[in-house]
FIPALUM-860297 format. One record per atom (N, C-alpha, C, O): residue number from 0; residue in three letters; atom name; x, y, z. Coordinates in steps of 0.1 Angstrom, whole numbers, plus 2048, in hexadecimal, padded with zeros to 3 digits. Last residue first. Layout:
<dotors>
DOTOR   seq   type   atom     u     v     w
DOTOR   NUM    ALA     CA     X     Y     Z
...
</dotors>
This chain:
<dotors>
DOTOR   seq   type   atom     u     v     w
DOTOR    88    LYS      N   3F9   AE5   156
DOTOR    88    LYS     CA   3F6   ADF   161
DOTOR    88    LYS      C   3ED   AE9   16D
DOTOR    88    LYS      O   3EA   AE4   178
DOTOR    87    GLU      N   3F2   AEC   133
DOTOR    87    GLU     CA   3F7   AF0   143
DOTOR    87    GLU      C   3F1   AE8   14E
DOTOR    87    GLU      O   3E5   AE5   14F
DOTOR    86    ARG      N   3E8   AE4   11C
DOTOR    86    ARG     CA   3F0   ADC   124
DOTOR    86    ARG      C   3F4   AE0   12F
DOTOR    86    ARG      O   3F9   AD7   137
DOTOR    85    LEU      N   3D5   AFC   117
DOTOR    85    LEU     CA   3D0   AEF   119
DOTOR    85    LEU      C   3DC   AE6   120
DOTOR    85    LEU      O   3D9   AE1   12B
DOTOR    84    LYS      N   3ED   B0E   113
DOTOR    84    LYS     CA   3E2   B10   11C
DOTOR    84    LYS      C   3DD   B03   11F
DOTOR    84    LYS      O   3E0   AFE   12A
DOTOR    83    HIS      N   3F7   B02   0F6
DOTOR    83    HIS     CA   3FF   B03   104
DOTOR    83    HIS      C   3F5   B04   10F
DOTOR    83    HIS      O   3F3   AFA   115
DOTOR    82    LEU      N   3E1   B03   0E7
DOTOR    82    LEU     CA   3E3   AF6   0ED
DOTOR    82    LEU      C   3ED   AF5   0F7
DOTOR    82    LEU      O   3EE   AEC   0FF
DOTOR    81    VAL      N   3DE   B1E   0E6
DOTOR    81    VAL     CA   3D4   B19   0EB
DOTOR    81    VAL      C   3D8   B0D   0EF
DOTOR    81    VAL      O   3D4   B09   0FA
DOTOR    80    ALA      N   3F9   B25   0D9
DOTOR    80    ALA     CA   3F2   B2A   0E4
DOTOR    80    ALA      C   3E8   B22   0EC
DOTOR    80    ALA      O   3EB   B20   0F8
DOTOR    79    LYS      N   3F4   B15   0BF
DOTOR    79    LYS     CA   401   B14   0CC
DOTOR    79    LYS      C   3FC   B17   0D6
DOTOR    79    LYS      O   3F9   B0E   0DF
DOTOR    78    PHE      N   3E3   B23   0B5
DOTOR    78    PHE     CA   3E0   B11   0B5
DOTOR    78    PHE      C   3EB   B15   0C3
DOTOR    78    PHE      O   3E8   B18   0CF
DOTOR    77    SER      N   3EE   B3B   0B0
DOTOR    77    SER     CA   3E3   B3B   0B6
DOTOR    77    SER      C   3DC   B2A   0B9
DOTOR    77    SER      O   3D1   B28   0BF
DOTOR    76    ASP      N   404   B34   0A0
DOTOR    76    ASP     CA   408   B3A   0B0
DOTOR    76    ASP      C   3FA   B38   0B4
DOTOR    76    ASP      O   3FA   B32   0BF
DOTOR    75    SER      N   402   B15   08C
DOTOR    75    SER     CA   403   B24   092
DOTOR    75    SER      C   401   B26   09E
DOTOR    75    SER      O   3FF   B1E   0A6
DOTOR    74    GLN      N   406   AFD   089
DOTOR    74    GLN     CA   411   B06   089
DOTOR    74    GLN      C   412   B12   08B
DOTOR    74    GLN      O   41B   B1A   08C
DOTOR    73    LEU      N   3EC   AF1   087
DOTOR    73    LEU     CA   3F3   AF0   096
DOTOR    73    LEU      C   403   AF9   095
DOTOR    73    LEU      O   40A   AFB   09F
DOTOR    72    GLU      N   3E5   AF2   072
DOTOR    72    GLU     CA   3E0   AFD   07B
DOTOR    72    GLU      C   3E7   AFD   086
DOTOR    72    GLU      O   3E7   B06   08E
DOTOR    71    GLN      N   3F0   AE0   061
DOTOR    71    GLN     CA   3F3   AEC   060
DOTOR    71    GLN      C   3EE   AF1   069
DOTOR    71    GLN      O   3F5   AFB   06A
DOTOR    70    GLU      N   3E7   AC9   070
DOTOR    70    GLU     CA   3F5   AC8   072
DOTOR    70    GLU      C   3F6   AD5   06D
DOTOR    70    GLU      O   3FF   ADA   074
DOTOR    69    LEU      N   3CE   ABF   077
DOTOR    69    LEU     CA   3D0   ACB   07A
DOTOR    69    LEU      C   3DD   ACD   07A
DOTOR    69    LEU      O   3E1   AD3   084
DOTOR    68    THR      N   3CB   AA2   06D
DOTOR    68    THR     CA   3C1   AA7   06C
DOTOR    68    THR      C   3C5   ABA   06D
DOTOR    68    THR      O   3C0   AC1   064
DOTOR    67    ALA      N   3E2   A94   079
DOTOR    67    ALA     CA   3E1   A96   06B
DOTOR    67    ALA      C   3D8   AA2   068
DOTOR    67    ALA      O   3DC   AAB   061
DOTOR    66    VAL      N   3EE   AA6   096
DOTOR    66    VAL     CA   3E4   A9C   090
DOTOR    66    VAL      C   3E3   A9D   084
DOTOR    66    VAL      O   3E4   AA9   081
DOTOR    65    SER      N   40B   AAF   0A9
DOTOR    65    SER     CA   402   AAF   0A2
DOTOR    65    SER      C   3F6   AA4   09E
DOTOR    65    SER      O   3F5   A99   0A4
DOTOR    64    ASP      N   419   AA5   0C5
DOTOR    64    ASP     CA   419   AB5   0BE
DOTOR    64    ASP      C   411   AB9   0B4
DOTOR    64    ASP      O   40F   AC5   0B4
DOTOR    63    LYS      N   40A   A8B   0D9
DOTOR    63    LYS     CA   410   A8F   0CE
DOTOR    63    LYS      C   40C   A9E   0CD
DOTOR    63    LYS      O   402   AA3   0D1
DOTOR    62    ARG      N   40C   A90   0F5
DOTOR    62    ARG     CA   40F   A80   0F0
DOTOR    62    ARG      C   414   A84   0E1
DOTOR    62    ARG      O   41F   A80   0DD
DOTOR    61    GLY      N   403   AA2   0FF
DOTOR    61    GLY     CA   40F   AA7   0FB
DOTOR    61    GLY      C   413   A97   0F8
DOTOR    61    GLY      O   41F   A95   0F8
DOTOR    60    ILE      N   3E7   AA0   10C
DOTOR    60    ILE     CA   3F4   A9B   116
DOTOR    60    ILE      C   402   A9F   10C
DOTOR    60    ILE      O   40D   A9E   112
DOTOR    59    LEU      N   3D8   AAB   0F9
DOTOR    59    LEU     CA   3D6   AB6   105
DOTOR    59    LEU      C   3E4   AAE   10D
DOTOR    59    LEU      O   3EC   AB6   113
DOTOR    58    LEU      N   3E0   A9B   0DF
DOTOR    58    LEU     CA   3E3   AAA   0E0
DOTOR    58    LEU      C   3E5   AB2   0EA
DOTOR    58    LEU      O   3ED   ABB   0EA
DOTOR    57    ASP      N   3D3   A86   0EA
DOTOR    57    ASP     CA   3E2   A83   0E6
DOTOR    57    ASP      C   3E8   A92   0E6
DOTOR    57    ASP      O   3F3   A94   0ED
DOTOR    56    MET      N   3B8   A91   0EA
DOTOR    56    MET     CA   3C0   A87   0F4
DOTOR    56    MET      C   3CF   A8A   0F1
DOTOR    56    MET      O   3D6   A91   0F9
DOTOR    55    LEU      N   3B2   A8E   0D0
DOTOR    55    LEU     CA   3B3   A9B   0DB
DOTOR    55    LEU      C   3BD   A9A   0E3
DOTOR    55    LEU      O   3C7   AA0   0E4
DOTOR    54    ASP      N   3B7   A74   0C8
DOTOR    54    ASP     CA   3BC   A7F   0C5
DOTOR    54    ASP      C   3BE   A8C   0CA
DOTOR    54    ASP      O   3C8   A94   0CA
DOTOR    53    ASN      N   39D   A6A   0DA
DOTOR    53    ASN     CA   3B1   A65   0DA
DOTOR    53    ASN      C   3B7   A71   0D3
DOTOR    53    ASN      O   3BD   A78   0DB
DOTOR    52    ASP      N   388   A7A   0D0
DOTOR    52    ASP     CA   38D   A7B   0DF
DOTOR    52    ASP      C   39C   A74   0E0
DOTOR    52    ASP      O   3A6   A7A   0E6
DOTOR    51    ASP      N   38D   A8A   0B0
DOTOR    51    ASP     CA   388   A7F   0B9
DOTOR    51    ASP      C   38E   A80   0C5
DOTOR    51    ASP      O   398   A86   0C5
DOTOR    50    LEU      N   386   AB0   0AB
DOTOR    50    LEU     CA   390   AA3   0AC
DOTOR    50    LEU      C   387   A96   0B5
DOTOR    50    LEU      O   37E   A98   0BD
DOTOR    49    ALA      N   379   AC4   0B5
DOTOR    49    ALA     CA   374   ABD   0AB
DOTOR    49    ALA      C   37D   AAD   0A6
DOTOR    49    ALA      O   37B   AA3   09F
DOTOR    48    LEU      N   386   AD0   0C7
DOTOR    48    LEU     CA   37C   AC8   0C8
DOTOR    48    LEU      C   378   AC1   0BE
DOTOR    48    LEU      O   373   AB6   0C1
DOTOR    47    LEU      N   399   AE1   0B4
DOTOR    47    LEU     CA   39E   AD6   0BE
DOTOR    47    LEU      C   393   ACA   0BF
DOTOR    47    LEU      O   395   ABE   0BC
DOTOR    46    GLN      N   388   AF3   0A7
DOTOR    46    GLN     CA   38D   AE7   09F
DOTOR    46    GLN      C   391   ADC   0A9
DOTOR    46    GLN      O   38E   AD0   0A8
DOTOR    45    SER      N   37D   AFE   0BF
DOTOR    45    SER     CA   374   AF7   0B5
DOTOR    45    SER      C   37C   AEB   0AF
DOTOR    45    SER      O   379   ADF   0AF
DOTOR    44    LEU      N   397   B0E   0C9
DOTOR    44    LEU     CA   391   B00   0D0
DOTOR    44    LEU      C   386   AFA   0C6
DOTOR    44    LEU      O   388   AEE   0C4
DOTOR    43    VAL      N   39C   B1B   0B2
DOTOR    43    VAL     CA   3A4   B10   0B3
DOTOR    43    VAL      C   39E   B09   0BA
DOTOR    43    VAL      O   39D   AFD   0B7
DOTOR    42    LYS      N   383   B2F   0B5
DOTOR    42    LYS     CA   384   B26   0A7
DOTOR    42    LYS      C   390   B1A   0AC
DOTOR    42    LYS      O   38D   B0E   0AA
DOTOR    41    GLY      N   38A   B36   0CF
DOTOR    41    GLY     CA   37F   B2F   0CD
DOTOR    41    GLY      C   381   B29   0C0
DOTOR    41    GLY      O   382   B1C   0C0
DOTOR    40    ASP      N   3A1   B44   0C9
DOTOR    40    ASP     CA   3A4   B39   0D3
DOTOR    40    ASP      C   399   B2E   0D1
DOTOR    40    ASP      O   39B   B22   0D1
DOTOR    39    ASP      N   392   B5A   0BB
DOTOR    39    ASP     CA   3A0   B50   0B5
DOTOR    39    ASP      C   3A0   B45   0BE
DOTOR    39    ASP      O   39D   B3A   0B8
DOTOR    38    VAL      N   384   B66   0C8
DOTOR    38    VAL     CA   380   B61   0C3
DOTOR    38    VAL      C   388   B58   0BB
DOTOR    38    VAL      O   383   B4F   0B5
DOTOR    37    SER      N   393   B61   0EE
DOTOR    37    SER     CA   390   B67   0E1
DOTOR    37    SER      C   389   B61   0D5
DOTOR    37    SER      O   387   B55   0D7
DOTOR    36    LEU      N   38E   B5B   111
DOTOR    36    LEU     CA   38F   B57   103
DOTOR    36    LEU      C   38D   B5D   0F7
DOTOR    36    LEU      O   381   B5E   0F6
DOTOR    35    GLU      N   386   B62   127
DOTOR    35    GLU     CA   394   B6E   11E
DOTOR    35    GLU      C   392   B64   115
DOTOR    35    GLU      O   39D   B66   10F
DOTOR    34    ALA      N   378   B51   136
DOTOR    34    ALA     CA   377   B5E   138
DOTOR    34    ALA      C   37E   B67   12B
DOTOR    34    ALA      O   37A   B72   128
DOTOR    33    GLY      N   389   B38   136
DOTOR    33    GLY     CA   37E   B39   12E
DOTOR    33    GLY      C   378   B4A   12E
DOTOR    33    GLY      O   374   B4E   123
DOTOR    32    TYR      N   39F   B33   143
DOTOR    32    TYR     CA   39D   B3C   13A
DOTOR    32    TYR      C   392   B3F   12F
DOTOR    32    TYR      O   391   B45   125
DOTOR    31    ARG      N   398   B23   158
DOTOR    31    ARG     CA   3A4   B2B   159
DOTOR    31    ARG      C   3A1   B38   151
DOTOR    31    ARG      O   3A0   B43   155
DOTOR    30    GLU      N   384   B0F   14F
DOTOR    30    GLU     CA   385   B19   160
DOTOR    30    GLU      C   38D   B23   15F
DOTOR    30    GLU      O   38A   B2D   165
DOTOR    29    PHE      N   390   B06   13A
DOTOR    29    PHE     CA   382   B13   138
DOTOR    29    PHE      C   381   B1A   145
DOTOR    29    PHE      O   37E   B26   146
DOTOR    28    PHE      N   3A1   AF6   145
DOTOR    28    PHE     CA   3A3   B02   13B
DOTOR    28    PHE      C   39A   B09   13B
DOTOR    28    PHE      O   39C   B14   13E
DOTOR    27    ARG      N   390   AE4   151
DOTOR    27    ARG     CA   39D   AED   159
DOTOR    27    ARG      C   39F   AF6   152
DOTOR    27    ARG      O   39E   B01   157
DOTOR    26    GLN      N   385   ADA   141
DOTOR    26    GLN     CA   37E   ADE   14C
DOTOR    26    GLN      C   387   AEA   14E
DOTOR    26    GLN      O   385   AF6   14E
DOTOR    25    LEU      N   39A   ACF   12D
DOTOR    25    LEU     CA   392   AD5   129
DOTOR    25    LEU      C   387   AE0   130
DOTOR    25    LEU      O   381   AE9   12A
DOTOR    24    ILE      N   3A0   AB9   140
DOTOR    24    ILE     CA   3AB   AC2   13B
DOTOR    24    ILE      C   3A2   AD0   138
DOTOR    24    ILE      O   3A3   ADA   13E
DOTOR    23    LEU      N   38A   AAB   148
DOTOR    23    LEU     CA   38E   AAF   151
DOTOR    23    LEU      C   399   ABB   14D
DOTOR    23    LEU      O   39A   AC4   154
DOTOR    22    ASP      N   380   AA0   12B
DOTOR    22    ASP     CA   37D   AA7   134
DOTOR    22    ASP      C   380   AAF   13E
DOTOR    22    ASP      O   37B   ABA   13F
DOTOR    21    ASN      N   39A   A8F   127
DOTOR    21    ASN     CA   397   A9D   11E
DOTOR    21    ASN      C   390   AA4   125
DOTOR    21    ASN      O   394   AAF   127
DOTOR    20    GLU      N   396   A7C   139
DOTOR    20    GLU     CA   3A4   A86   13E
DOTOR    20    GLU      C   3A1   A92   132
DOTOR    20    GLU      O   3A6   A9D   135
DOTOR    19    LEU      N   37E   A6E   130
DOTOR    19    LEU     CA   37E   A7A   13F
DOTOR    19    LEU      C   387   A83   13F
DOTOR    19    LEU      O   386   A8F   143
DOTOR    18    LEU      N   373   A70   112
DOTOR    18    LEU     CA   37B   A69   11B
DOTOR    18    LEU      C   37D   A75   12A
DOTOR    18    LEU      O   37E   A81   12B
DOTOR    17    GLY      N   35B   A7A   104
DOTOR    17    GLY     CA   359   A70   10A
DOTOR    17    GLY      C   368   A68   113
DOTOR    17    GLY      O   367   A5E   11A
DOTOR    16    ARG      N   357   A9C   111
DOTOR    16    ARG     CA   35D   A91   107
DOTOR    16    ARG      C   358   A84   10B
DOTOR    16    ARG      O   350   A83   114
DOTOR    15    ARG      N   34C   ABF   109
DOTOR    15    ARG     CA   34B   AB0   114
DOTOR    15    ARG      C   34D   AA2   10E
DOTOR    15    ARG      O   344   A9D   107
DOTOR    14    ALA      N   351   AD3   0F8
DOTOR    14    ALA     CA   35C   ACC   104
DOTOR    14    ALA      C   359   AC0   109
DOTOR    14    ALA      O   361   AB8   10E
DOTOR    13    ASP      N   33A   AD8   0F2
DOTOR    13    ASP     CA   342   AD2   0EA
DOTOR    13    ASP      C   349   AC9   0EF
DOTOR    13    ASP      O   34A   ABD   0ED
DOTOR    12    SER      N   33A   AE9   10A
DOTOR    12    SER     CA   32B   ADE   105
DOTOR    12    SER      C   333   AD8   0FB
DOTOR    12    SER      O   330   ACC   0FD
DOTOR    11    LYS      N   34A   AFE   108
DOTOR    11    LYS     CA   347   AF9   112
DOTOR    11    LYS      C   33F   AEA   110
DOTOR    11    LYS      O   342   AE1   118
DOTOR    10    LEU      N   340   B08   0ED
DOTOR    10    LEU     CA   34B   B02   0EE
DOTOR    10    LEU      C   34A   AF9   0F8
DOTOR    10    LEU      O   349   AED   0F6
DOTOR     9    ARG      N   328   B13   0F7
DOTOR     9    ARG     CA   329   B0D   0EA
DOTOR     9    ARG      C   332   B01   0EB
DOTOR     9    ARG      O   330   AF5   0EA
DOTOR     8    TYR      N   331   B29   10B
DOTOR     8    TYR     CA   329   B1F   10A
DOTOR     8    TYR      C   328   B10   103
DOTOR     8    TYR      O   327   B05   108
DOTOR     7    LEU      N   33E   B3B   0F8
DOTOR     7    LEU     CA   342   B31   100
DOTOR     7    LEU      C   33D   B25   108
DOTOR     7    LEU      O   344   B1B   10A
DOTOR     6    GLU      N   326   B42   0E2
DOTOR     6    GLU     CA   335   B3B   0DF
DOTOR     6    GLU      C   33C   B30   0E9
DOTOR     6    GLU      O   33F   B24   0E8
DOTOR     5    ALA      N   31B   B4D   0F7
DOTOR     5    ALA     CA   314   B44   0F0
DOTOR     5    ALA      C   31F   B3B   0EB
DOTOR     5    ALA      O   321   B2F   0EF
DOTOR     4    ASN      N   32A   B62   104
DOTOR     4    ASN     CA   324   B5A   10D
DOTOR     4    ASN      C   31F   B4E   102
DOTOR     4    ASN      O   31E   B43   107
DOTOR     3    GLY      N   345   B69   0ED
DOTOR     3    GLY     CA   33A   B6E   0F0
DOTOR     3    GLY      C   333   B63   0FA
DOTOR     3    GLY      O   338   B58   0F7
DOTOR     2    LEU      N   36C   B6C   0EB
DOTOR     2    LEU     CA   35C   B66   0E9
DOTOR     2    LEU      C   34F   B6B   0EE
DOTOR     2    LEU      O   351   B74   0F6
DOTOR     1    SER      N   376   B8E   0E6
DOTOR     1    SER     CA   375   B82   0EB
DOTOR     1    SER      C   366   B7D   0EB
DOTOR     1    SER      O   35B   B82   0EB
DOTOR     0    MET      N   38F   B9B   0D4
DOTOR     0    MET     CA   381   B9A   0D3
DOTOR     0    MET      C   37F   B8F   0D9
DOTOR     0    MET      O   384   B85   0D4
</dotors>
């Protein structure tokens, strides 16, 4: 099931970050995949967007593969898939 327009708008609004690098990565992600995001993808993104900017940046650029607050979640296939898409150049 895909995300509705309201949920997608909320995620895009939440994706506006304090670090320009995060903004650019997230903007590119939404341009590529926004129309095809599932409800599960939306849940993953919500959890990622709840991180502080530096932890999010570390995950997005692959400096870290895990953060303490999401250690178990990052083991799931849906998390791995979304993170892989976010890391695409």
